[in-house]
C-alpha positions as CSV (number, residue, x, y, z in Angstrom):
1,M,26.5,112.5,31.1
2,L,25.8,113.3,34.8
3,W,29.3,111.9,35.7
4,Q,30.9,114.3,33.1
5,L,29.0,117.3,34.5
6,Q,30.0,116.4,38.0
7,A,33.7,116.2,36.9
8,K,33.5,119.5,35.2
9,W,31.9,121.1,38.2
10,R,34.7,119.8,40.4
11,E,37.3,121.2,38.0
12,F,35.5,124.5,38.0
13,K,35.3,124.7,41.8
14,W,39.0,123.8,42.0
15,A,39.9,126.6,39.5
16,V,37.8,129.1,41.4
17,S,39.3,128.0,44.8
18,L,42.8,128.3,43.3
19,L,42.0,131.8,42.0
20,L,40.6,132.9,45.3
21,L,43.7,131.5,47.1
22,T,46.0,133.4,44.7
23,V,44.1,136.6,45.2
24,L,44.2,136.1,49.0
25,L,47.9,135.5,49.0
26,Y,48.5,138.6,46.8
27,V,46.5,140.7,49.2
28,V,48.4,139.4,52.3
29,V,51.8,139.8,50.7
30,Y,50.9,143.3,49.3
31,H,49.6,144.4,52.7
32,S,52.6,143.1,54.5
33,A,54.9,144.8,52.1
34,S,53.1,148.1,52.6
35,L,54.0,147.9,56.3
36,V,57.7,147.6,55.6
37,P,59.4,151.0,55.1
38,N,61.3,151.6,51.9
39,F,65.0,152.3,52.7
40,P,67.5,153.7,50.3
41,A,70.5,151.7,49.2
42,S,72.5,153.0,52.1
43,V,70.4,152.7,55.2
44,A,70.8,155.5,57.7
45,P,71.5,154.8,61.3
46,V,68.4,156.5,62.7
47,V,68.0,157.9,66.2
48,A,64.3,158.4,66.7
49,E,62.5,160.6,69.3
50,K,60.6,158.4,71.8
51,Q,57.2,159.8,70.9
52,E,57.5,158.8,67.3
53,I,57.5,155.0,67.6
54,N,55.9,152.9,70.2
55,N,58.3,150.0,70.3
56,I,61.2,152.4,70.7
57,N,63.4,150.3,72.9
58,S,64.2,147.6,70.4
59,I,64.5,150.1,67.5
60,E,66.9,152.3,69.5
61,A,68.9,149.3,70.5
62,E,69.4,148.3,66.8
63,D,70.2,151.9,65.8
64,M,72.8,152.2,68.5
65,I,74.6,149.2,67.0
66,N,74.8,151.0,63.7
67,L,75.7,154.2,65.3
68,E,78.6,152.6,67.2
69,G,79.9,151.1,64.0
70,I,80.1,154.6,62.4
71,L,81.7,156.1,65.5
72,K,84.2,153.3,65.7
73,E,85.2,153.8,62.1
74,A,85.5,157.6,62.5
75,S,87.3,157.6,65.8
76,M,90.9,158.9,66.1
77,K,93.9,156.8,67.2
78,D,92.7,156.7,70.8
79,K,89.5,154.8,69.5
80,K,87.4,157.2,71.6
81,T,87.3,160.6,69.9
82,V,85.3,161.9,67.0
83,I,84.5,165.3,65.4
84,M,80.7,166.0,65.4
85,T,78.8,168.6,63.3
86,L,75.2,169.3,62.5
87,M,73.5,169.8,59.1
88,N,70.1,170.4,57.7
89,Q,68.8,170.8,54.1
90,A,69.5,174.6,54.1
91,W,73.1,174.1,55.0
92,A,73.5,171.1,52.7
93,E,72.8,172.8,49.4
94,P,75.7,172.6,46.9
95,N,78.2,175.5,47.4
96,S,76.6,176.4,50.7
97,T,77.9,176.3,54.3
98,F,78.8,172.6,54.5
99,D,81.0,172.8,51.4
100,V,82.9,175.7,52.7
101,F,83.3,173.9,56.1
102,L,84.9,170.9,54.4
103,E,87.1,173.0,52.2
104,S,88.6,174.7,55.2
105,F,89.8,171.3,56.4
106,R,91.5,170.6,53.0
107,I,93.5,173.8,52.9
108,G,94.2,174.4,56.6
109,N,97.5,173.9,58.2
110,G,97.6,170.1,59.0
111,T,93.8,169.9,59.2
112,S,93.1,167.6,56.2
113,K,94.0,164.6,58.4
114,L,90.9,165.4,60.5
115,L,88.4,164.9,57.7
116,P,88.0,161.1,58.2
117,H,87.1,161.7,61.8
118,I,84.1,163.9,61.0
119,V,80.6,162.5,61.7
120,V,77.5,164.5,60.6
121,M,74.2,164.7,62.5
122,C,71.6,165.1,59.7
123,L,68.3,166.6,60.7
124,D,66.3,165.7,57.5
125,D,66.4,163.3,54.6
126,K,67.9,165.7,52.1
127,A,70.7,166.6,54.4
128,Y,71.4,162.9,54.9
129,S,71.4,162.2,51.2
130,R,73.8,165.1,50.6
131,C,76.0,163.9,53.4
132,L,76.3,160.4,51.9
133,D,77.5,161.9,48.6
134,V,80.3,163.7,50.4
135,L,81.1,161.6,53.5
136,P,79.9,158.0,53.1
137,R,79.6,156.1,56.3
138,R,79.9,159.3,58.3
139,C,76.2,160.3,58.4
140,I,73.6,159.9,61.1
141,L,69.9,160.7,60.5
142,L,68.2,162.2,63.6
143,R,64.4,162.0,63.6
144,T,62.3,164.5,65.7
145,A,58.5,163.9,65.5
146,G,56.4,166.9,64.6
147,V,59.3,169.3,63.9
148,D,60.7,170.3,60.5
149,F,64.4,171.3,60.8
150,S,65.0,171.4,57.1
151,G,64.7,175.2,56.6
152,E,67.1,178.0,57.4
153,N,66.6,178.4,61.1
154,R,68.0,181.7,62.1
155,Y,69.4,182.4,65.5
156,M,66.6,182.2,68.1
157,V,63.9,182.2,65.4
158,G,61.3,179.4,64.7
159,D,62.5,175.9,65.6
160,Y,66.1,177.0,66.2
161,V,66.0,176.5,69.9
162,K,64.4,173.1,69.6
163,M,67.1,172.2,67.1
164,M,69.9,173.2,69.5
165,W,68.3,171.1,72.3
166,R,68.0,168.1,70.0
167,R,71.7,168.5,69.5
168,I,72.5,168.5,73.2
169,K,70.3,165.4,73.9
170,F,72.1,163.5,71.1
171,L,75.6,164.5,72.1
172,G,74.8,163.4,75.7
173,S,74.1,159.9,74.3
174,L,77.5,159.8,72.7
175,L,79.1,160.4,76.1
176,K,77.1,157.4,77.4
177,L,78.6,155.3,74.6
178,G,82.1,156.3,75.9
179,Y,83.0,158.6,73.0
180,N,84.8,162.0,73.5
181,F,83.8,164.5,70.9
182,L,84.8,167.8,69.4
183,F,81.6,169.5,68.4
184,T,81.9,172.2,65.7
185,A,79.2,174.2,64.0
186,A,79.2,173.7,60.2
187,C,79.8,177.4,59.8
188,N,83.3,177.1,61.4
189,L,86.5,177.4,59.3
190,F,89.5,175.3,60.5
191,F,92.9,176.9,59.8
192,N,95.1,175.3,62.5
193,G,95.0,172.9,65.4
194,N,96.6,174.8,68.3
195,F,94.5,176.1,71.2
196,S,95.0,177.7,74.5
197,D,92.4,178.1,77.2
198,R,91.0,181.1,79.2
199,Q,88.8,180.5,82.3
200,H,86.4,183.5,82.1
201,N,85.1,183.5,78.5
202,E,81.4,183.3,77.8
203,V,79.9,180.0,76.6
204,N,79.6,179.5,72.8
205,G,77.9,176.3,71.8
206,G,79.4,176.3,68.3
207,F,82.8,174.8,69.3
208,K,83.5,172.5,72.3
209,F,85.5,169.5,73.2
210,V,84.0,167.1,75.8
211,T,85.7,164.1,77.4
212,A,83.4,161.1,78.1
213,N,83.3,160.3,81.9
214,H,80.7,160.1,84.6
215,R,81.0,163.9,85.3
216,T,80.3,165.0,81.7
217,I,77.4,162.5,81.4
218,K,75.8,164.0,84.5
219,L,76.5,167.5,83.1
220,Y,74.7,166.9,79.8
221,K,71.8,165.2,81.6
222,Y,71.5,168.2,84.0
223,W,72.0,170.7,81.2
224,Y,69.2,169.1,79.1
225,K,66.8,169.0,82.1
226,S,67.6,172.6,82.9
227,R,65.9,173.8,79.7
228,L,62.7,173.4,81.6
229,R,63.9,175.9,84.2
230,F,64.6,178.5,81.5
231,P,61.9,177.9,78.8
232,G,62.6,179.4,75.4
233,K,66.3,179.9,76.2
234,H,69.2,178.8,73.9
235,D,71.4,175.9,75.2
236,Q,74.5,178.1,75.6
237,D,72.5,180.6,77.6
238,V,71.3,177.9,79.9
239,L,74.8,176.6,80.4
240,N,75.9,180.1,81.3
241,Y,73.1,180.2,83.9
242,I,73.9,176.8,85.5
243,R,77.7,176.6,85.2
244,S,78.1,178.1,88.8
245,D,75.3,175.9,90.2
246,Q,76.1,173.9,93.3
247,Y,75.4,170.7,91.5
248,I,78.2,171.5,88.9
249,N,80.7,172.0,91.7
250,K,79.4,168.9,93.5
251,I,80.2,166.6,90.5
252,G,83.7,168.1,90.3
253,L,83.5,169.2,86.7
254,D,86.4,171.1,85.2
255,M,85.1,173.5,82.6
256,R,87.6,175.5,80.5
257,F,87.0,178.2,77.9
258,I,89.1,178.6,74.7
259,D,90.7,182.0,74.1
260,T,89.0,183.9,71.3
261,V,92.4,184.7,69.9
262,D,92.5,181.0,68.8
263,V,88.8,180.5,68.1
264,G,87.5,183.7,66.7
265,S,84.1,184.7,65.4
266,F,82.4,187.2,63.1
267,C,81.2,189.0,66.2
268,Q,84.8,190.2,66.9
269,P,86.1,193.5,65.4
270,N,89.4,191.9,64.1
271,W,91.6,188.7,64.2
272,D,95.2,187.9,64.1
273,I,95.7,185.7,61.0
274,T,98.9,184.3,62.4
275,K,97.2,182.9,65.5
276,V,93.6,182.1,64.7
277,S,92.9,178.4,64.4
278,V,89.1,178.3,64.0
279,L,86.7,181.0,62.9
280,H,83.0,180.9,63.7
281,G,80.7,182.5,61.1
282,N,78.1,183.8,63.5
283,C,76.6,187.3,64.0
284,C,75.2,186.9,60.5
285,I,71.7,186.7,58.9
286,G,71.2,184.8,55.7
287,Q,73.0,181.8,54.2
288,S,74.2,183.7,51.2
289,N,75.8,186.4,53.3
290,K,77.5,183.9,55.5
291,V,78.8,181.8,52.6
292,K,80.2,184.8,50.8
293,D,82.1,186.0,53.9
294,L,83.3,182.5,54.8
295,R,84.7,182.1,51.3
296,Q,86.4,185.4,51.6
297,F,88.2,184.3,54.7
298,L,89.3,181.1,52.9
299,E,90.7,183.2,50.1
300,D,92.6,185.4,52.6
301,W,93.9,182.3,54.4
302,T,95.1,180.7,51.1
303,I,97.0,183.9,50.1
304,F,98.5,184.1,53.6
305,F,99.4,180.5,54.2
306,C,99.5,178.6,50.9
307,N,101.0,181.4,48.7
308,G,103.4,182.7,51.3
309,N,102.1,186.3,51.5
310,R,102.8,187.0,55.1
311,E,101.6,190.7,54.9
312,R,98.0,189.6,54.2
313,S,95.3,189.8,56.9
314,F,91.6,188.9,57.0
315,R,89.2,191.2,55.4
316,Q,86.1,192.2,57.3
317,P,82.9,190.1,56.8
318,M,80.9,193.0,55.4
319,N,78.0,191.0,54.1
320,C,77.3,189.7,57.6
321,R,78.1,193.0,59.2
322,R,75.5,194.7,57.1
323,S,72.9,191.9,57.7
324,V,72.9,192.5,61.5
325,G,73.7,196.2,61.5
326,W,77.0,195.6,63.3
327,R,79.1,198.5,64.4
328,P,82.7,198.3,65.7
329,P,83.0,199.0,69.5
330,R,83.7,202.6,70.3
331,K,87.2,203.5,71.5
332,H,87.2,205.3,74.8
333,K,89.0,208.6,74.7
334,R,91.5,209.2,77.4
335,R,90.7,212.0,79.8
336,G,93.1,214.8,80.6
């Protein structure tokens, strides 16, 4: 009898031990799993700000491998040049700025061939998700700790300036990887691919081509650091301030400015539809105003180029004009 009780007690202890071991394993596995982030089916190449993650060196090294794969796939025949643009949630909504931007490539004069070379810097998760739907394997998720870039950041308002400097920092990293880039704002329309240059135009950060070399790498590093000299200033304002600095001359940088006849903007009073290659939808407040006027320009271009109506010209972007209280420059009367 005693022997049977001892046997049953051993069986009971074994069962309890097995149960405790199972519970312990479950807790360990569950806890370990909770430490692993949940990634979507398509994992984003993530470039994280240094203050966000402690072990940033190994993470950035892994991310750079993924990033280089995307850049390699997107590069042009020279294997070194890509087209970069920037997008957040506000610009990524269906039928918003990003859709109009892509549509201009499809209907422009010889611009559809450029679409495979576009890489999108996405500032939030929703922008990244939208980008994957439209341009798979062409999307990069940029993380910035403590800053929400998802909203409609109007010019020089809220986190707009931080967003622009985040862009400059990342584009500088592309130069270090050896990639030339054509950066274009997502509110640009592409009609053609022919450009001339003019030496004395003002800087506009919405459209630029940069060749990767030791001079441009130094420029972007110096440009980014110079934000501390001019706190609160936009990146293009700072570049205007520093472009005549002795350091810029010392590194032997050749900086050229595209003629506004070729790359126009909403800030101009008029445009030559037969010559303009890119149109920048700036001088505008409100996404809806900008999208309406950008679509109007696409309609005018389609009638002019695709339908053969050579008498057609661009209509004025009146929604944007009204949003900023824009008035055409006064014509000076001749004396005498």
